[in-house]
N, C-alpha and C positions, 0 to 999 in steps of 0.2 A: 538748167534742168532741175525739175523738182526732185525731192528726196526719193519718192517712190519710183519715179522713172530711172533715177540714177542707180538705186540698188538692184532693180530688176535687169538693167543693162549689165551691171557688174556680176550678176548671178546667172546670166543667160546660159553659160555652159552647164551649170548645175540643173537649172530648169529643163534644158533640153535633155540631160541625162535621165531626169525623172520620167519625162514624157516617153522616152525611148526605153525605159526599163522593162524587162520581160514580164514582170508582174503587171504593169499597166497595159502593155500591149496584149498581153493574154486576157485580161478582162475585156479589153476593147474588141478582140475578135472571138471571145468566147472559149479560147483554147487553154486558159489557165486551169490546171488541175484543182479540183474542189478542195483537196487537202491543204493546198497553199492558201486558198481563200479563207478556209476555216481558221487556220492558224492566225492569219491577219486579223480576222474579226475578233478572235479571243484576245489578242494582244491589244487591239484597238480599245477593247472594253476596259482593260487594265489601264490603258493610257488615259481614257476619259475620266476615270476616278481621279487621278492626279491632276489632270487638266482642270477639273472642276475646283480643286483646291487653289490652282493658279488664278482662276477666274475670281474666286472669292477675294484673293489678295489684291487683284487688279481693281475690283470694286472698292475695297477699302483704301487703296492708295490713289484713287482717282482724284484729280484736282478740282473737280466741280461736280455739282449734283447731277447734271445731265449725263455726264460720262459715268458716274457712279451708278446711276440707274440703269444705263445701257448694259454695263458688265453684270449687274445684279440680275437683269432680265435674261441675259445670255446664260448665266449660271443656272437660273430656275429652268430655262428651256432645256439645258444640257442634262440636269439631274432628273427632271420630272417628265420630259417628253423624249428627248433624244435617246436616252439610255433605255427607256422602255421600248422605243422603236427598234433600237439596236437588239434588245432581247428577242422581240418578235421576229425580227429579220433572221437572227441567229437560229431560232427554232426551226425555220425552213431549211436550214443546213444540218438539222439534227443536233444542235448544240443547246443543251438545257441551261436554264438560269443558274443552276448549282455549278455546272461546269464553268460558266463564265465567272462566277464568284470565286471559284477555286483556282483560277488561272494564275500561275506564277509569272510575274512579268519577266520577259526575256532581258538579256544583258542590254540590248539596244533600247528597249522600253524604259528600263531603269535609268539609263544614261540620258535619254531625251527628257524625261520628266524631272529628273534630278536637275538638269540644266535649267529648265523653265522655273523650277522652284527656287533655285539659287538666284536667278535674275529677279524673280518676284520679291524675294527678301532683301537683296543686297543692292540692286541697281535702281536708277531712276525710273520714273513712270514711262518716259518715252522709249527707254531701252527695253522695258517689258513689253510694251505694244509692238515694238519692232520684232521681239522674239516670238510673239504670238502670231504675227502676220503670215509666216510660211504655211501654218496649218490651214487657216481659213482660205487665204488667197490661192494657196498651192492646190487644194482640193477643188476649188472652183476652176482653176486652170486645167486640171486633169479632167473634170467632168465635162467642161466645155469642149476641150479637145477631142475627147471620145464621142461626145454627142454629135459633133459635126461630121464624124466618120460614119455615123449610123449605128443603130442597135445591133449588138452581136446576135447572130442567128442561133436559135436553139439554146440560148443561155438567158432565160428570162430573169433570174436573180441578178445576174451581172448587169442586165439592162435596167433593172430597178435601182441598182447602186449608181449607175451613171446618171439616171434621171434625177436622183436625189441631189447629187452634187452639181447638176447643171440647171436646177430649178430656179425659178424666179426668187423664191425665198432665200435660197443659199447664196444666189448672186448678190442680193441686197446686203446680206450679212458680210460677204467678202469685200464688197465695195465700201461699206461702212468702215471697217477696220483698216482698209487700205487708205481711205481718206483721212482716218484719224492719225495713222502713222505718217502720212504725207505732211499733214499740218505740223505735227510735233517736230518732225525732221526739219522742215523748212524754218521753224522757229528756233531750232537748237544752235548753240555755238558749235565750232569745229570739233571740240573734244567730245561733246555729247553726240554729235551726228556721227562721229566715227564709231563710238560705242554702240550706237544704234545699228549702224551697218554691220558691225561685227556680230552682234546678237542675231540679226536677220540671217546672215550668211551661215552662222552656226546652226540655227534651227533648220534652215533649208537643207543643210548637209545631213542633219538628223532625219529629215523627211526622206531623203534619199536612202539613208541607212535602214529606215523602217521598212521600206519596200524590199530591200535586200534581206532583212530579217525574215519577212514573211515569205519571200520566194524560197529562201534557203532553209526554212523551218528552223530558225535559230532557237536554241535552248541552252541552258547552262550545261557545260560539259562534265561538271562534277556536282555531286550533291552531298 
């Protein structure tokens, strides 16, 4: 069994829990309260800032020029295109750019991004790719799952979100990094492969926690 197939099989219960999460099902049927989606969007912006730092480190640590260039292009796309689209999309929910910039990261957002940055600084390149995989592949899996169920009626902004993560462009991105993780995992020795597996599972658990954070409007309880 290939590395990617193996980790997805081992993570099946987590992946199923994500698809069944009330935040995801609420987006899919249009019933999710806007307040919860607004909270998610603001925290996702805070996440993207730190995620961009991780991509920069991935490019710097890549073992060859082709991979370095791919992560550099993804960084450029994230900083200069995706985040602008994010700001435009947020404006439709009444969230200003200043509100986004001023958003304090929630405990879960801090935990997830701190984990990714730690991996980027301290672990091997294969482990870093495995830690990044749940973000791209997981969002594609959600987008594809919801798209197959049909657009939610009366919720055009949720429909737009689903279309973005089930698009051909995002599918290609998710497939590329899955293929990269698969190749690295198949080439790795037992110790590195296990480290890659644990990094993947930890990030996937954080993905689940991120939906919990958004659904429960998580904030720091003291200031």
